C-alpha positions as a Markdown table, in Angstrom:
| # | Residue | x | y | z |
|---|---|---|---|---|
| 1 | Met | 25.1 | -17.1 | 94.2 |
| 2 | Asn | 24.4 | -20.2 | 96.4 |
| 3 | Val | 22.3 | -23.1 | 95.3 |
| 4 | Leu | 21.4 | -25.6 | 98.1 |
| 5 | Thr | 18.6 | -27.7 | 99.3 |
| 6 | Val | 16.1 | -26.6 | 101.9 |
| 7 | His | 17.6 | -29.1 | 104.3 |
| 8 | Lys | 21.0 | -27.3 | 104.1 |
| 9 | Ala | 19.5 | -23.8 | 104.5 |
| 10 | Lys | 18.4 | -24.1 | 108.1 |
| 11 | Gly | 19.9 | -21.1 | 110.1 |
| 12 | Leu | 21.0 | -19.2 | 107.0 |
| 13 | Glu | 19.4 | -16.1 | 105.3 |
| 14 | Phe | 19.6 | -15.0 | 101.7 |
| 15 | Glu | 18.5 | -11.8 | 99.8 |
| 16 | Ala | 16.3 | -13.9 | 97.5 |
| 17 | Val | 15.0 | -17.5 | 97.8 |
| 18 | Phe | 13.6 | -19.6 | 95.0 |
| 19 | Met | 11.5 | -22.6 | 96.0 |
| 20 | Val | 11.0 | -24.8 | 93.0 |
| 21 | Ser | 8.9 | -27.9 | 92.2 |
| 22 | Leu | 6.2 | -27.0 | 94.7 |
| 23 | Val | 3.7 | -29.8 | 93.7 |
| 24 | Ala | 2.6 | -33.0 | 95.3 |
| 25 | Asp | 5.3 | -35.7 | 95.6 |
| 26 | Arg | 8.0 | -33.3 | 94.5 |
| 27 | Phe | 8.5 | -31.1 | 97.6 |
| 28 | Pro | 10.3 | -31.8 | 99.8 |
| 29 | Gly | 11.5 | -34.7 | 97.7 |
| 30 | Arg | 12.5 | -37.1 | 100.5 |
| 31 | Glu | 11.5 | -38.0 | 104.0 |
| 32 | Arg | 13.6 | -36.6 | 106.8 |
| 33 | Arg | 14.5 | -38.3 | 110.1 |
| 34 | Glu | 15.4 | -35.2 | 112.0 |
| 35 | Lys | 12.4 | -32.9 | 112.9 |
| 36 | Ile | 12.7 | -29.2 | 112.2 |
| 37 | Pro | 11.1 | -26.9 | 114.9 |
| 38 | Phe | 7.9 | -25.3 | 113.8 |
| 39 | Pro | 5.9 | -22.6 | 115.8 |
| 40 | Glu | 2.9 | -24.5 | 117.2 |
| 41 | Glu | 0.7 | -21.4 | 117.0 |
| 42 | Leu | 1.0 | -21.6 | 113.1 |
| 43 | Leu | -0.1 | -25.2 | 113.0 |
| 44 | Lys | -3.9 | -25.0 | 113.6 |
| 45 | Glu | -4.7 | -28.6 | 113.2 |
| 46 | Ser | -3.5 | -31.9 | 114.7 |
| 47 | Leu | -2.9 | -34.6 | 112.2 |
| 48 | Pro | -3.2 | -38.4 | 112.9 |
| 49 | Pro | 0.2 | -40.2 | 113.3 |
| 50 | Glu | 0.0 | -41.8 | 109.9 |
| 51 | Asp | 0.0 | -38.2 | 108.4 |
| 52 | Ser | 3.0 | -37.0 | 110.3 |
| 53 | Tyr | 4.9 | -36.6 | 107.1 |
| 54 | Leu | 2.5 | -33.7 | 106.3 |
| 55 | Glu | 3.6 | -31.9 | 109.4 |
| 56 | Glu | 7.2 | -32.4 | 108.5 |
| 57 | Glu | 6.6 | -31.1 | 105.0 |
| 58 | Arg | 4.9 | -28.0 | 106.4 |
| 59 | Arg | 7.9 | -27.4 | 108.8 |
| 60 | Leu | 10.3 | -27.7 | 105.9 |
| 61 | Phe | 8.3 | -25.3 | 103.8 |
| 62 | Tyr | 8.2 | -22.8 | 106.7 |
| 63 | Val | 12.0 | -23.1 | 107.1 |
| 64 | Ala | 12.6 | -22.5 | 103.4 |
| 65 | Met | 10.2 | -19.5 | 103.2 |
| 66 | Thr | 11.8 | -17.8 | 106.3 |
| 67 | Arg | 15.3 | -17.9 | 104.7 |
| 68 | Ala | 14.4 | -15.0 | 102.4 |
| 69 | Lys | 15.4 | -11.5 | 103.5 |
| 70 | Lys | 13.8 | -9.6 | 100.6 |
| 71 | Phe | 12.4 | -11.8 | 97.8 |
| 72 | Leu | 10.7 | -15.1 | 97.9 |
| 73 | Tyr | 9.8 | -16.9 | 94.6 |
| 74 | Leu | 7.4 | -19.9 | 94.8 |
| 75 | Thr | 7.4 | -22.0 | 91.5 |
| 76 | Trp | 5.7 | -25.0 | 90.1 |
| 77 | Ala | 4.9 | -26.6 | 86.8 |
| 78 | Arg | 2.0 | -28.4 | 85.3 |
| 79 | Asp | 4.2 | -30.7 | 83.3 |
| 80 | Phe | 7.7 | -31.8 | 84.2 |
| 81 | Gly | 8.2 | -33.8 | 81.0 |
């Protein structure tokens, strides 16, 4: 079993992927300096420069989802307390 961040999963594949804490201000958890490639045809809208973090969040989410070979689990919680 491997447990690692989405940032470390780029280029790897796993039988099952669990994406946790998928709520506002929890995913991806920190701002990245390096941009992750994202297929432009999947991004239907163009965001203003001040919202560029949303594009990066979408790219990171896409990278995480495409690491799963067979099973993808998306999780969230109403209360983290």
